[in-house]
N, C-alpha and C positions, 0 to 999 in steps of 0.2 A: 720632273713630275710636278704638276700643278696641284694645289690644295683647294678642293671645292669648299665653299663656305659651309659651316655647320648648319644643320636644320634648326629652325627656331625652337626655343625651349618648349613653347606651348605645344609644338607638334610631336614632341617625344612622348611615347607611351611606354608604360612598364610592361615587360613581357610576362606571360603567364608563368606559373611555377614550373610547369613541365618544360618550358623553353629554357628556363634558368638551369634546371637539372641537366638538360641536354647540353647546354653550353659548357658545363663542368667537364663533360666527357670529350667535347669537340675541341676545346681550347686548351692548348698545351701550356705548361708552366712557363714563367718568364725566362727560364734558362734555355730557351730554344736556341738552335744553332744560328749564329750570326754570320752574315755575308761580309764581303769586303767593303771598305769605305768607298763612298762615291768617287773620291779622287783616285783610287787605285783600280776601279772597275774597268773591265774591257768593254768594247762596244757590244759584244755578244751578251755579256752579263747585264749591261744596262738595258739592252733590248728585252731580255727575258724578265728582268725585274719590273720594267715598265709595263709589260703585258699583264703580269700578276697584279700590279698596282691598279691598272685600269679595270681589271675584273673586280677588284675590291671596291673601287669607287662606284662601279655600277651596282654592285650588291648593296652597298651602303645607301645609295640613293633610293633603292627599292625597299629599304628598311629591313633587309635580311642581314642583321648585324653579325650573327655567328659566321655565316658564309663570308661576309666581308672581312671579318677578323682573320679567318683562315687564309684568305687571299693575300692580305697585307703581310701576314707572317711568312708566306711563301716568297713574297717580294723581298722581305728583310733577310731571308735566308740566302738570297743571292747578293743583294747590295744593301748595306745597312744605312739606308737613307732616312734622315730625320723627318722628311715629308711622309714617308710610308709609316714610320713609327707614330707620328702624330695622328694619322688616320686610324691606325690600329688602336691607339688609346681612345679615340672617339667611338670606335665600334664597340670596344669592350665596355665603355661607359654606358652606351645606349643599350647594350645587352644586359646591363645590370651588374656587371662584374666591376664594381667600383674600385676595389683594392688593386686589381691588376691594371685598371685604367690609370690609377694614380701613379703606379710604378712606371708604366710606359710613358706617361706624360712627363714625369720627372726626368727620365732618361732622354726624352726628346729635347727637353730644355738644356740638358748638359751637352748632348751631341751637337745640336743646332748652334748653341752658343760657341762651341769650339770651332765649328766650321764657318760660322758667319764672318769671322775675322778674315778669312781667306776667300770665302765664297759668299758675297753679300746676298745671293738669292735665298740663303737659308735664314735670313733675318726674320722673314715673315713667319716661318715655322717656330723660331725661337720666341717671338712675341706672342703668337697664338698659344703656344704651350704654357708660357708664363701666366697668361690671363686665365686659361682653362684649368690650370693646376690650382690657382687660387680658388676657383669655384669648387673644386673637388676636395680641397683640404678640410673643410668643416665636417665632411662625411667620413673621414678616414683617420685612424690612429696610425702614426708612422714613426719610423726610427731612422736617424742618421747614425751609422756605425763608424767608430774609430778604434784602432788598435794601437796601443803604446807599449813600450818596454820590450819589444821584440816583434817577431813575425808569427803568423799563423798559417798552417797549411790548408785549413778549412775554417769557415765561420758559419755557424748555424743559428738561425732565428726560429725558435720552435722546432718544427720538423722539416724545415727548409734549409738547404745549403745555399748561401747567398754568395755570388761571385763578387770579387773586389770592385768591379766597375758598377755594381748595383748597390753599393753600401749606402748610398744617399737616397732617402725616400723609400724605405722598405715598409710596405703596408702590412699591418698586423691587426689581429682582433683585439679590441679593447680588453684590458685586464692585465694580469701578470704575464709577462713574456720572458722566456729564458733565452739568453744569448750565450752560446758555447763556442769557444775557439779551440781548435785542435792544433797543438804545437809540435814542432819537430821532436822526435823522441817519444811520442805517445802521450805526453802530458795534456791535460785539459784545463782551460780557464773558463770561469763561469760567472755570469751576473744575472740576477733577476730584477726586472724593472716593471713599473706600473705604466702601461700605455693607456692614454685617454683619447677618445674620439675628438678630432679637431686639433690635436696637438702634434707637433713634430719634435720628438724627443731625441737629443743627442746622447748616445750611449758610448762611453769610453771603456774599453776592455783593456785593463793593464795586465798584460800577460806575465809581467815579472812578479806580481804580487796578488793577482786576482784569486779569490777564493775558489777552490775546486768544488763543483756542485754535486748534489746527490745523484746517485746512479739511476734513481727512478725517473729523473727528468728526461723527457723524450730525446732532446738533442744528444745526450750522452750515448744513447743506443745508436742513433743515426750517425754520430761522428765516429763510431767504432769502439767506444768504451763500453765495457760490460763485464760482469763477473765471469761469463763463459765465452765472451766473444773477443777478448783482448788478443791482439796479435802478439807473437813471441817477441820478448824484449821490451814490450811496453809496460810502463808503470800503471798500476790501477789507481784511479783517483782515490784520494783519502780525504780526511777532514769531515765536513758536515755529512758526507755520504753515509758515515757510520751511524748517524743519528736516525733511528727509525721514526717514521711519522706516526702521529697519533691516529689510530684507526677509528675515529669517532663514528663515521657512517656505518662501518662494519659492526661496531659495538651497539649502535642503535638497532640494527637488524637482529643481533643476538638477544638484546633485551626484549625486543618485541616478541621474539620466539618464546623466550622464557615466560613472558606475560601470557601468551596464548596457552602454554602448558599449564600455568598456574590457574588460569580462569577455567580451563577445561576440567582440571582436577577439582576445583571448587564446585563446578556444576554437577559432575558425576558423583562425588562424595556427598554433596549436599542432598541430592536426590535419594541416595542410599540411606543417608541419615534420616531423612523425612519418612522413608518407607519403614525403617526400623521403629521410629517413634510412633507411627500409625499402628504398627503391629502391637506395640506395648500398650497403646491406648485401648485397643480392642480387647486385649487379654488381661489387663490390670484395671479393674474398676476402682474409681476414686483415687487413681494414681498410686496405688499400693500393689507392689508385685512381690510374690514369694521368692524364696531363694532359687527356685528353678529357672528364673528368668535373669539371673545374674550375668550369664554369658551374653545374653541378648542386649542387656543394658550396657555392658562393656563394649560390645560391638558398636552400638549406637554412638557412645562417647568417642570411640576411636574414629568413626566415620565423620563425626562432627569436627573433631580436631583436624583431620586431614582436609576437610572442606575449608576450615578457617586458615590453615597454612596455605592452601592453594589460592585463596582469596588474597592473602598478604603478598604472596609471590607475584600474583597477577598485577596487583596495584603497584608494587615496587617496580616490576618490569615495565609497566606502561610509563611510569614517571621517568625511569632511567632511559627508556627509549626516546622520550621527548627531550630530555636533557642532552643526550648524546647527539641527537639530530640537530638541536639548536647550536651546540658547540661546533658541529661540523659546518653548518651554514655560516656561523660567525667567523670561524677560522678560514674558511674558503674565500670569504670576501677580502681578507687581508693578504693572503699568500697561498700558493698551492701547497698541498700537504707535503710534498717532497722538499719544499724549500723553507719550511718553518725553522727558524733558527732556534737553537736551544731546546729542541723537542725532548721531553722526558723519555727516559729509557726504563726498561724493566717493568712494562705494563702487565697487569694480571687481573683477570676477571674472576671474581669469586662469587659463587652461587651457593646460598645456604637456605635453610628452612625459613621461609618468610623474608628473605633478604637477598639483595644483590649489590655487590660493591665492586668498585674499580680502583685499583691501587697502582701507583707509579712513583718512581723516584727520579730526582733530577740533580 
């Protein structure tokens, strides 16, 4: 299979958002079925793979990148050729799927590097993948995964299960990333790392001593761990999972609701108090009322007190909502809620007349 030269950078155009959304549906995950190696392929397999490859090249040259990627994937499902994978990476890149393009380019570099020692015709694919991978790296946050201290039956990065042959160059979204390994016997090992765009971070998961992660972390559920989903005989993860996360965002919503109730009370009671005051002004000249208006005066005072309390609750609620929202934003920038170490327990929201307080112990 020959590799056509990549189109000039200046000729590449960004696809519209609708095309990108469509590509998410048309392009399968990186764990698609792999074909046999070129060295083991039969003549019929090589012929079928070559036909799909030729179709992909034609679609690529027509700038139909999604269709090209589908054709290259069909070729790879028959024969796992580095040349077809290189073209798949290029099609994904030009379709705007930079993360998958990076992963496929990294796998091309590995596969072509191994084969080039025995089949020099793959040296061109190896060199092209190395150069184009360097161009993609500043646009992607990526991980190299290592497991020490034992073996894992599954390794998850976020909500993706990553096969062992793909542990090098796993593209991830920038930010906190959860790596979860499922061990024989049902145990789980967990690490949370900060991934940054343009960096290739090596993550070593020591399964002999790694901290077991919170149940709320997505990979725990995907890897089969969960309070209701554990299979018989499996141990449920312990440790930091027992530490409930601080519900700052939820508390900000509650405080905002309390503020709304307080301000509404202030408005209604204030209007009632004003009405009562106006009634007394009309009935009591010179602001002197006889004993017959005592109940009306008491009612006006009561309405004014309720209005004042409502105003106090509204102000405290608004301030509390702002504080909780800020705390949520600040803590979210450091780590996900489910992975905050040492999270206080025993949280309690207390609402009183003209006050709102949040208590917790650690």
